[in-house]
C-alpha positions in Angstrom: 74.4 -50.8 -62.6 71.0 -51.4 -61.3 69.4 -48.2 -59.8 67.9 -48.1 -56.4 64.4 -49.5 -56.3 61.6 -46.8 -56.1 59.9 -46.9 -52.8 56.2 -46.1 -52.9 53.7 -45.8 -50.2 52.9 -43.5 -47.3 55.0 -40.3 -47.3 57.2 -39.6 -44.4 55.9 -37.3 -41.6 58.6 -34.8 -42.2 57.4 -34.3 -45.8 53.7 -33.8 -44.7 52.3 -30.3 -45.2 51.5 -28.6 -41.9 48.5 -26.3 -41.7 48.1 -23.9 -38.8 44.6 -23.8 -37.3 43.7 -20.6 -35.4 41.2 -20.9 -32.5 38.3 -18.5 -33.2 38.1 -17.8 -29.5 41.7 -16.8 -29.2 41.7 -13.1 -28.1 44.9 -12.5 -30.1 43.1 -13.3 -33.3 42.4 -10.0 -35.1 39.2 -11.4 -36.5 37.8 -12.2 -33.0 34.3 -10.5 -32.7 35.0 -9.7 -29.1 38.0 -7.6 -29.9 37.5 -4.4 -27.8 39.1 -2.3 -30.5 35.6 -2.2 -32.2 33.3 0.2 -30.2 30.2 -1.8 -31.1 31.8 -5.0 -30.0 33.0 -3.4 -26.8 29.4 -2.4 -26.0 28.2 -5.9 -26.6 30.9 -7.2 -24.3 29.9 -4.8 -21.5 26.3 -5.9 -21.9 27.3 -9.6 -21.7 29.2 -8.8 -18.5 26.1 -7.4 -16.8 27.2 -3.7 -17.1 24.1 -1.5 -17.8 24.1 2.3 -18.0 20.7 4.0 -17.6 20.2 7.0 -19.7 18.0 10.0 -19.0 15.1 8.5 -21.0 15.2 5.4 -18.8 15.0 7.5 -15.6 12.1 9.6 -16.9 10.2 6.4 -17.8 10.7 4.9 -14.3 9.6 8.2 -12.7 6.5 8.2 -14.9 5.6 4.6 -13.9 6.0 5.5 -10.2 3.7 8.5 -10.7 1.1 6.4 -12.5 1.2 3.8 -9.7 0.8 6.4 -7.0 -2.2 7.9 -8.8 -3.8 4.5 -9.2 -3.3 3.8 -5.5 -5.0 7.1 -4.5 -7.9 6.3 -6.8 -8.3 2.9 -5.3 -8.3 4.1 -1.7 -10.8 6.8 -2.6 -13.0 4.2 -4.2 -12.8 2.0 -1.1 -13.2 4.5 1.7 -14.8 7.5 0.1 -17.1 5.9 -2.5 -15.1 7.3 -5.4 -15.4 6.0 -8.9 -13.8 2.7 -9.7 -10.3 3.2 -11.2 -9.7 1.9 -14.7 -9.2 -1.9 -14.7 -11.1 -2.6 -11.5 -14.4 -4.4 -11.3 -17.0 -2.0 -9.6 -18.9 -5.0 -8.2 -15.8 -6.4 -6.5 -14.9 -3.0 -5.2 -18.4 -2.7 -3.7 -17.9 -6.1 -1.9 -14.5 -4.9 -0.5 -16.0 -1.6 0.6 -18.8 -3.3 2.5 -16.2 -5.5 4.2 -14.2 -2.5 5.3 -17.3 -0.8 6.7 -18.2 -3.8 8.8 -14.6 -3.9 10.0 -14.8 -0.2 11.0 -18.1 -0.9 12.8 -16.4 -3.6 14.9 -13.5 -1.3 15.8 -15.9 1.5 16.8 -17.8 -1.0 19.0 -14.6 -1.6 21.0 -14.0 2.1 21.5 -17.7 2.9 22.2 -19.2 -0.3 23.7 -22.3 1.2 25.2 -23.1 3.1 22.0 -22.8 -0.1 19.9 -24.7 -2.2 22.4 -27.6 0.3 22.3 -28.2 -0.7 18.7 -28.1 -4.4 19.3 -28.0 -6.5 16.1 -28.5 -3.5 13.9 -25.3 -1.8 14.9 -23.1 -2.8 12.0 -25.8 -2.1 9.4 -26.7 1.3 11.0 -23.1 2.4 11.3 -22.2 1.2 7.8 -25.1 3.3 6.3 -23.9 6.3 8.2 -20.2 5.8 7.4 -20.8 5.1 3.7 -18.7 7.8 1.9 -17.1 9.1 5.1 -13.3 8.3 5.3 -12.3 7.1 8.7 -10.6 9.3 11.3 -9.9 6.5 13.7 -12.4 4.4 15.7 -12.7 6.8 18.6 -13.5 9.8 16.5 -15.7 7.7 14.1 -17.8 6.7 17.1 -17.9 10.2 18.5 -19.0 11.6 15.1 -21.7 9.0 14.9 -22.9 9.7 18.4 -23.0 13.4 17.8 -25.1 12.9 14.7 -27.6 10.6 16.5 -27.5 12.5 19.8 -31.2 13.0 20.1 -32.1 9.4 19.6 -29.5 7.8 21.9 -30.5 5.5 24.7 -29.6 6.3 28.3 -26.4 4.3 28.4 -25.1 5.6 25.1 -26.1 9.2 26.1 -24.1 8.8 29.3 -21.1 7.4 27.4 -21.2 10.4 25.1 -21.6 12.9 28.0 -18.7 11.5 29.9 -16.5 11.7 26.8 -17.6 15.3 26.1 -17.0 16.3 29.7 -13.4 15.1 29.4 -12.7 16.4 25.9 -13.4 19.4 23.8 -14.3 18.5 20.2 -16.0 20.5 17.5 -16.3 17.6 15.0 -13.4 18.9 12.8 -10.2 19.6 14.8 -8.3 17.3 17.1 -10.0 16.8 20.5 -8.4 18.7 23.4 -8.6 17.7 27.0 -10.7 19.8 29.3 -10.0 20.9 32.9 -13.6 21.8 33.9 -16.9 20.9 32.3 -20.5 19.9 33.0 -22.8 17.9 30.8 -26.4 16.9 31.2 -27.2 13.2 31.2 -30.4 11.3 31.7 -31.5 12.1 35.3 -28.7 14.5 36.2 -25.3 15.9 35.3 -21.7 14.9 34.8 -19.2 17.4 36.2 -15.5 17.4 35.5 -13.4 19.2 38.0 -9.6 19.0 38.4 -9.6 15.8 36.3 -12.3 14.1 38.4 -15.7 13.1 37.1 -18.6 13.5 39.4 -22.2 12.4 38.6 -24.9 14.5 40.1 -28.5 13.3 40.2 -29.9 10.0 39.2 -28.0 7.3 37.3 
């Protein structure tokens, strides 16, 4: 009897070897590097999720940076308004330019508060005031003008002297403390007096 012929060729799919392939991103895979069972991996996972915990060293470092910044700002202000030394990292020449600009700005503000005083100096007002204010921190345009006028009292022109006398009749000021309003006062002005009584200013004598 003739045997069944041998069939050769491609094997049937049922006889094929099946190999299971595990997805490396599958969280069930024990070899997954993101498995939270590993403390180091859990820390990495937290960092990847944007969770950050600041320790005491980080807080101390931030506080130190804020302190250094505040110190640098104080030194810069002192260099600009009180002629202090240039802070580290700042160009002294550029600071001098900025300081001159601030003095000119102060002179303009004082001229608004004391128009007769500024007008009495004409075109030299800004230069004269800047030379006087160099190294003197501002105390406001009103008091800056008053301090300047007090310093130059003997050389003031008639209009500026009148402006100063009226201000000093209304206010008590020693050059240091805050001005206080007067109730009664009398001040000499060119050609007469200025009298303050019950809040009213009266000029006696020539104008």
